[in-house]
C-alpha positions in Angstrom: -14.2 22.3 225.4 -14.4 20.6 222.1 -12.7 21.4 218.9 -13.4 19.4 215.8 -15.5 20.6 214.1 -18.3 18.9 211.9 -17.9 18.4 208.5 -21.0 19.4 206.6 -22.1 16.8 204.9 -25.6 18.2 203.4 -23.5 20.1 201.0 -21.2 17.2 200.1 -21.2 16.3 196.4 -20.8 12.6 197.6 -24.4 11.0 197.8 -22.9 7.7 199.3 -21.6 9.6 201.8 -24.9 12.0 202.2 -27.1 8.7 202.6 -24.6 7.5 205.6 -25.2 10.9 207.3 -28.8 10.2 206.6 -29.5 6.6 208.5 -27.1 7.9 211.4 -29.9 10.8 211.6 -32.4 8.1 210.7 -31.6 5.3 212.9 -29.1 7.3 215.5 -26.3 5.0 215.4 -23.4 5.7 214.4 -24.5 8.9 216.0 -24.6 11.8 213.1 -22.0 13.7 215.2 -19.3 11.2 214.9 -20.8 10.9 211.4 -20.1 14.5 210.5 -16.3 14.2 212.3 -15.4 11.5 210.4 -17.0 13.1 206.7 -13.6 15.2 206.9 -11.8 12.6 205.2 -14.7 10.9 203.3 -12.9 8.0 202.7 -12.2 7.4 206.4 -16.4 8.1 206.5 -16.8 5.6 203.8 -15.2 2.5 205.0 -16.3 3.1 209.0 -20.1 3.3 207.6 -19.4 0.1 204.9 -17.9 -1.9 208.0 -21.0 -0.6 210.6 -23.3 -1.7 207.8 -22.0 -5.0 207.0 -21.3 -6.1 211.2 -24.4 -4.2 212.7 -27.1 -3.3 210.6 -26.7 -6.4 208.9 -24.7 -9.0 210.8 -25.6 -11.7 212.4 -24.7 -10.5 215.6 -27.0 -10.6 218.2 -28.5 -7.4 219.3 -27.7 -8.2 223.0 -24.0 -8.7 221.9 -24.2 -5.6 220.1 -24.8 -4.1 223.5 -22.5 -5.8 225.9 -19.7 -4.5 223.0 -21.0 -1.2 223.5 -20.8 -0.9 228.0 -17.3 -2.6 227.2 -16.1 0.5 225.1 -17.5 3.1 227.2 -16.6 1.1 230.7 -12.7 0.8 228.7 -12.6 4.7 228.1 -14.2 5.8 230.9 -16.9 7.2 229.4 -19.9 8.3 232.3 -22.5 9.1 229.1 
């Protein structure tokens, strides 16, 4: 059973953090649940989100390669999802 709570980003006074959460909800990536966990430490959530924007959303990597990376990570951590 998971024991990590989700931060209430909607109640945050930080507009940047709220925007990253809204994007996660809108696009489904990165997962809103993981963003809510990262948001317990706003600096972590922001650093992750900025990198995500540069690499995945606005980067030059082709979609097929991104999917291959996702499969690799899932297999590496033995995720059956």
